[in-house]
N, CA and C of each residue as an Amber inpcrd file, in Angstrom:
protein
   321
  73.7620000 -31.5110000 -59.1430000  72.9920000 -30.8280000 -58.5330000
  71.9480000 -32.2860000 -58.4390000  71.5940000 -32.6650000 -57.4460000
  70.5530000 -33.5650000 -57.1300000  68.9260000 -33.2520000 -56.8460000
  68.4870000 -33.4520000 -57.8100000  67.2490000 -32.8440000 -58.0770000
  66.0700000 -33.4120000 -57.0090000  66.3580000 -34.6320000 -56.3950000
  65.5350000 -35.2610000 -55.4650000  65.7530000 -34.2180000 -53.9080000
  66.9860000 -33.6550000 -54.0050000  66.9000000 -33.0330000 -52.7280000
  66.5940000 -31.6690000 -52.9880000  66.7350000 -31.3160000 -54.1770000
  66.2180000 -29.8570000 -54.4170000  64.5010000 -29.5560000 -54.5940000
  64.2680000 -31.0260000 -54.7760000  62.5460000 -31.0110000 -54.8170000
  62.1340000 -31.1310000 -53.2530000  62.7480000 -31.7900000 -52.3420000
  62.2730000 -31.9530000 -51.1030000  62.5020000 -30.4690000 -50.4110000
  63.6910000 -29.9460000 -50.4900000  63.9760000 -28.6510000 -49.9280000
  62.8050000 -27.5240000 -50.4260000  62.3740000 -27.7420000 -51.9770000
  61.4860000 -26.6540000 -52.1730000  60.0350000 -27.1410000 -51.3270000
  59.7050000 -28.1680000 -51.4820000  58.4480000 -28.7810000 -50.8030000
  58.4100000 -28.2710000 -49.3380000  59.5780000 -28.3270000 -48.4240000
  59.9430000 -27.8690000 -47.0500000  59.5130000 -26.2790000 -47.1320000
  60.0160000 -25.6980000 -48.0300000  60.2100000 -24.2330000 -48.0850000
  58.5050000 -23.5280000 -48.4570000  58.1320000 -24.3690000 -49.3570000
  56.5900000 -23.8160000 -49.7930000  55.8440000 -24.1470000 -49.2000000
  55.7090000 -25.2880000 -47.9460000  55.0760000 -25.6790000 -46.7970000
  54.9200000 -24.9050000 -46.0070000  56.4500000 -24.2020000 -45.6800000
  56.5690000 -23.3510000 -44.3470000  56.0110000 -22.0570000 -44.9210000
  55.8890000 -21.5260000 -46.2800000  55.0080000 -20.4470000 -46.5800000
  53.6740000 -20.8200000 -46.4600000  53.3860000 -21.5880000 -47.2420000
  51.8070000 -21.7130000 -47.0400000  51.2130000 -21.8470000 -45.5140000
  51.9170000 -22.5900000 -44.4890000  51.7090000 -22.5850000 -43.0030000
  51.4200000 -21.0550000 -42.7120000  52.4750000 -20.2730000 -42.9690000
  52.3740000 -19.0570000 -42.3250000  50.7590000 -18.4050000 -42.5790000
  50.3170000 -18.5510000 -43.5490000  48.9010000 -18.3120000 -43.7780000
  47.5710000 -19.0420000 -43.7720000  47.6480000 -20.2020000 -44.0170000
  46.8080000 -21.3730000 -44.2000000  47.1050000 -22.3610000 -43.3580000
  47.4320000 -22.2170000 -41.8470000  47.7140000 -23.4750000 -41.4220000
  46.6430000 -24.4420000 -41.4020000  45.5270000 -24.1650000 -41.4410000
  44.0420000 -24.7080000 -41.0240000  43.9540000 -25.9800000 -42.2220000
  44.8570000 -25.4430000 -43.3980000  44.7060000 -26.2060000 -44.6580000
  45.9170000 -27.0420000 -45.1720000  46.8850000 -27.1020000 -43.8830000
  48.1810000 -27.5570000 -44.0850000  48.3830000 -28.8760000 -44.9030000
  47.5350000 -29.6560000 -44.4850000  47.4260000 -31.1580000 -45.2570000
  47.2550000 -31.0890000 -46.6520000  46.1150000 -30.1490000 -46.9520000
  45.3430000 -30.2820000 -48.0650000  46.2530000 -29.1610000 -49.0950000
  46.9370000 -28.3190000 -48.2940000  48.1330000 -27.6560000 -49.3760000
  49.0400000 -28.3920000 -49.8530000  49.7960000 -29.0870000 -48.4380000
  50.8830000 -30.0340000 -48.9570000  50.5390000 -30.6720000 -50.3110000
  49.3650000 -31.6470000 -50.1260000  49.0400000 -32.6450000 -51.4560000
  49.3570000 -31.2920000 -52.7560000  48.6990000 -30.2490000 -52.9810000
  48.6510000 -29.5480000 -53.8680000  50.4510000 -29.2840000 -54.6460000
  50.8270000 -28.9700000 -53.1310000  52.3020000 -28.6420000 -53.5160000
  53.1190000 -29.8310000 -54.0860000  52.9420000 -30.8310000 -53.6390000
  53.5850000 -32.0970000 -54.1530000  52.9940000 -32.4090000 -55.4300000
  51.6440000 -32.2530000 -55.8480000  51.5940000 -32.4740000 -57.1870000
  51.9310000 -31.5230000 -57.9750000  52.2680000 -30.1840000 -57.8790000
  52.9660000 -29.1750000 -58.3370000  54.4230000 -29.5670000 -58.9680000
  55.0190000 -29.8300000 -57.5530000  56.4390000 -30.2370000 -58.0770000
  56.5480000 -31.5280000 -58.6110000  55.7660000 -32.3590000 -58.5300000
  55.9280000 -33.8330000 -59.1930000  55.5110000 -33.4920000 -60.7990000
  54.3590000 -32.6920000 -61.0280000  54.3080000 -32.4100000 -62.3990000
  55.5700000 -31.4210000 -63.1820000  56.1730000 -30.4820000 -62.4320000
  57.1280000 -29.9860000 -62.8970000  58.6940000 -30.0820000 -62.8370000
  58.7850000 -31.4180000 -62.2390000  59.9590000 -31.7120000 -61.8720000
  61.3820000 -32.0190000 -63.1530000  60.5890000 -32.2970000 -64.1190000
  61.5290000 -32.6300000 -65.2850000  61.7250000 -31.1270000 -65.8420000
  61.1150000 -30.0700000 -66.0030000  61.4310000 -29.0070000 -66.4530000
  62.1140000 -28.3990000 -64.9460000  62.1210000 -28.4810000 -64.0360000
  62.8170000 -27.5380000 -62.7860000  64.1130000 -28.4870000 -63.0280000
  64.2970000 -29.5730000 -63.4190000  65.4640000 -30.0800000 -63.1250000
  66.4080000 -29.4970000 -64.2370000  65.7270000 -29.5430000 -65.5980000
  66.2070000 -28.6970000 -66.8210000  66.7100000 -27.5370000 -66.5380000
  65.9920000 -26.7780000 -66.2070000  66.0250000 -25.2000000 -65.9470000
  67.0790000 -25.0000000 -64.8100000  67.1540000 -25.6550000 -63.8020000
  68.1730000 -25.5660000 -62.6910000  69.1440000 -25.6470000 -63.4190000
  69.3340000 -27.0180000 -63.6970000  70.8330000 -27.1450000 -64.7440000
  71.3410000 -26.2850000 -65.5140000  70.1450000 -25.4000000 -66.2710000
  70.8560000 -24.5550000 -67.1800000  71.0790000 -23.1840000 -66.4240000
  70.2780000 -22.8490000 -65.4940000  70.6260000 -22.0930000 -64.3920000
  72.2270000 -22.0040000 -63.9350000  72.4220000 -23.1010000 -63.4840000
  73.5410000 -23.5870000 -62.5670000  74.6990000 -23.5790000 -63.7620000
  74.5870000 -23.9300000 -64.7850000  75.5520000 -23.7860000 -66.0770000
  75.9300000 -22.2750000 -66.5840000  74.8910000 -21.4810000 -66.2010000
  75.1940000 -20.0150000 -66.5740000  74.4810000 -20.0540000 -67.8560000
  73.4600000 -20.7110000 -68.2280000  72.8200000 -20.6500000 -69.7660000
  71.4890000 -19.7600000 -69.6230000  71.0750000 -19.3720000 -68.1480000
  69.8420000 -19.0280000 -67.9220000  70.3370000 -18.0370000 -66.7880000
  69.5410000 -16.6890000 -67.1190000  69.7210000 -15.7770000 -65.9370000
  68.8120000 -15.7430000 -64.8090000  69.0150000 -15.5660000 -63.6690000
  67.9600000 -15.7340000 -62.8140000  66.4820000 -15.0720000 -63.3550000
  66.3730000 -14.1760000 -63.9490000  65.3650000 -13.4970000 -64.5420000
  64.5600000 -14.3940000 -65.4490000  65.4320000 -15.1220000 -66.1920000
  64.8610000 -16.0530000 -67.5030000  64.2540000 -17.2660000 -66.4790000
  65.1530000 -17.6630000 -65.4220000  64.3330000 -18.8580000 -64.4540000
  63.0420000 -18.6240000 -64.1020000  62.9830000 -17.3950000 -63.5840000
  61.7450000 -17.1700000 -62.9780000  60.8680000 -16.6490000 -64.0050000
  60.9250000 -16.1960000 -65.1890000  60.1070000 -16.3140000 -66.0630000
  59.5230000 -17.4170000 -66.7710000  60.4630000 -18.5540000 -66.6180000
  59.9130000 -19.9350000 -66.9660000  59.1070000 -20.6260000 -65.8910000
  59.5610000 -20.1360000 -64.7900000  58.6470000 -20.7550000 -63.8250000
  56.9640000 -20.1900000 -64.0070000  57.3080000 -18.8300000 -63.9790000
  55.8090000 -18.3110000 -63.9960000  54.7970000 -18.8020000 -65.1470000
  55.7550000 -19.5370000 -66.2330000  55.0920000 -20.1560000 -67.3860000
  54.1500000 -21.2680000 -67.1060000  54.8100000 -22.0110000 -65.6690000
  53.9020000 -23.0740000 -64.9120000  53.0930000 -22.7290000 -64.2500000
  52.5840000 -21.4780000 -63.7270000  51.5480000 -21.1290000 -62.5560000
  50.3680000 -21.4250000 -63.0640000  49.7860000 -21.8070000 -64.0070000
  48.4580000 -22.5460000 -64.2800000  48.4840000 -23.8630000 -63.6140000
  49.8690000 -24.4740000 -63.8540000  49.8410000 -25.9610000 -63.2780000
  49.6430000 -25.9990000 -61.7260000  49.8260000 -24.6900000 -61.2290000
  49.7930000 -24.8670000 -59.5110000  48.0340000 -24.3990000 -58.9700000
  47.6090000 -25.2540000 -58.7670000  46.0550000 -25.2100000 -58.8880000
  45.6440000 -24.8640000 -57.2850000  46.1760000 -25.2950000 -56.3300000
  45.8880000 -24.7720000 -54.8500000  44.4850000 -24.8650000 -54.8080000
  43.7670000 -26.5770000 -54.9480000  42.4110000 -26.7830000 -54.8410000
  41.9130000 -26.6190000 -53.5540000  42.4320000 -26.9570000 -52.6090000
  42.1620000 -27.1030000 -51.3860000  41.7360000 -25.6030000 -51.0450000
  42.9460000 -24.4950000 -50.8940000  42.2190000 -23.6540000 -50.8170000
  41.2090000 -22.5390000 -51.4600000  40.8520000 -23.1970000 -52.6640000
  39.9210000 -22.6660000 -53.7210000  38.7400000 -23.2260000 -53.2800000
  38.7630000 -24.4230000 -52.6250000  37.4160000 -24.8920000 -52.4300000
  36.8930000 -24.3170000 -51.1640000  38.2190000 -23.9410000 -50.2390000
  37.5850000 -23.5150000 -48.7000000  37.1290000 -21.9070000 -48.9650000
  37.0820000 -21.3140000 -50.2200000  36.6660000 -20.3000000 -50.5290000
  37.7260000 -19.0310000 -50.5890000  39.1280000 -19.2510000 -50.7310000
  39.8800000 -18.1110000 -50.7930000  39.7250000 -17.5260000 -52.4480000
  39.8230000 -16.4460000 -52.0720000  39.2820000 -15.3570000 -53.7500000
  40.5140000 -15.4900000 -54.7390000  40.2440000 -15.6090000 -55.8590000
  41.0960000 -15.9890000 -56.9770000  41.8830000 -14.9270000 -57.0610000
  41.9980000 -13.6460000 -56.6680000  42.7980000 -12.4760000 -56.4250000
  43.7410000 -13.0160000 -55.3940000  43.4210000 -13.7540000 -54.0640000
  44.3020000 -13.8790000 -53.0660000  45.3210000 -15.1650000 -53.5990000
  44.4490000 -16.3230000 -54.2980000  45.3540000 -17.4090000 -54.7040000
  46.3230000 -16.7800000 -55.9060000  46.1080000 -15.9860000 -56.6250000
  46.9120000 -15.5180000 -57.1460000  48.3560000 -14.6640000 -57.0030000
  47.8360000 -14.0450000 -55.7380000  48.9050000 -13.5310000 -55.2320000
  49.9300000 -14.6130000 -54.3780000  49.4480000 -15.6310000 -53.9890000
  50.0160000 -16.6050000 -53.0570000  50.6230000 -17.4830000 -54.5070000
  50.4130000 -17.5200000 -55.3240000  50.9190000 -18.2250000 -56.5440000
  52.1040000 -17.4590000 -56.5290000  52.3120000 -16.1600000 -56.8410000
  53.3330000 -15.4490000 -57.2130000  54.3730000 -15.6540000 -55.8460000
  53.7950000 -15.7750000 -54.8290000  54.7260000 -15.7540000 -53.7300000
  55.4110000 -17.1930000 -53.5690000  54.8530000 -18.3030000 -54.0130000
  55.0890000 -19.4340000 -54.3510000  56.2080000 -19.5120000 -55.1240000
  56.0330000 -18.9230000 -56.4510000  57.1420000 -18.8850000 -57.5580000
  58.1650000 -18.1070000 -57.1790000  58.0360000 -16.9170000 -56.3110000
  59.2320000 -16.3040000 -55.9440000  60.1200000 -16.8340000 -54.8920000
  59.3590000 -17.8170000 -54.1210000  60.3260000 -18.6840000 -52.8530000
  60.8950000 -19.7350000 -53.6030000  60.3260000 -20.4600000 -54.8290000
  60.9150000 -21.1660000 -55.5200000  62.5440000 -20.6050000 -56.2160000
  61.9930000 -19.7000000 -56.7420000  63.3780000 -18.8000000 -57.3200000
  64.4790000 -18.2620000 -56.2960000  63.9210000 -17.9200000 -54.9630000
  65.0420000 -17.6590000 -54.0820000  65.6040000 -18.5460000 -53.6880000
  64.6800000 -19.7990000 -53.1220000  65.4230000 -21.1000000 -52.8430000
  66.4790000 -21.7410000 -53.8220000  66.3570000 -21.7340000 -55.2850000
  66.9670000 -22.1690000 -56.0790000  68.0930000 -21.6090000 -56.2230000
  68.1220000 -20.3320000 -56.2340000  69.3180000 -19.4200000 -56.2560000
  70.3060000 -19.5490000 -55.0260000  69.6200000 -19.8880000 -53.8240000
  70.3630000 -19.8600000 -52.7010000  71.4330000 -21.6510000 -52.6680000
  71.0800000 -22.0980000 -53.6070000  71.4790000 -23.8640000 -53.8050000
  72.4930000 -23.3890000 -55.0700000  72.0070000 -22.8880000 -55.9720000
  72.8590000 -23.1260000 -56.9320000  74.0990000 -21.9340000 -57.1390000
  73.8290000 -20.5470000 -56.9030000  74.4060000 -19.7200000 -57.2030000
  75.4710000 -19.5190000 -55.8880000
């Protein structure tokens, strides 16, 4: 599995997800998404490899991703006044999108 191709695919999918609700902040949220994926790249590569090898279940993979949720800052939306509750829901949606995208590629 090519981690660079996976990161690009994830970035595209996540920008689509954010674009649905936050069109006005697309450029800013794109930077936040790119920063999160860059910070998490090593772990994503390792965890996706383990998932692909059958050493992790999809549930384990999702749990590991949720452990990274604090790294997903979404500064642009926070500064725009989006509530913390709404940001929390959005972070969950982002994690779910990553899991679903990876599962379609790996399994």
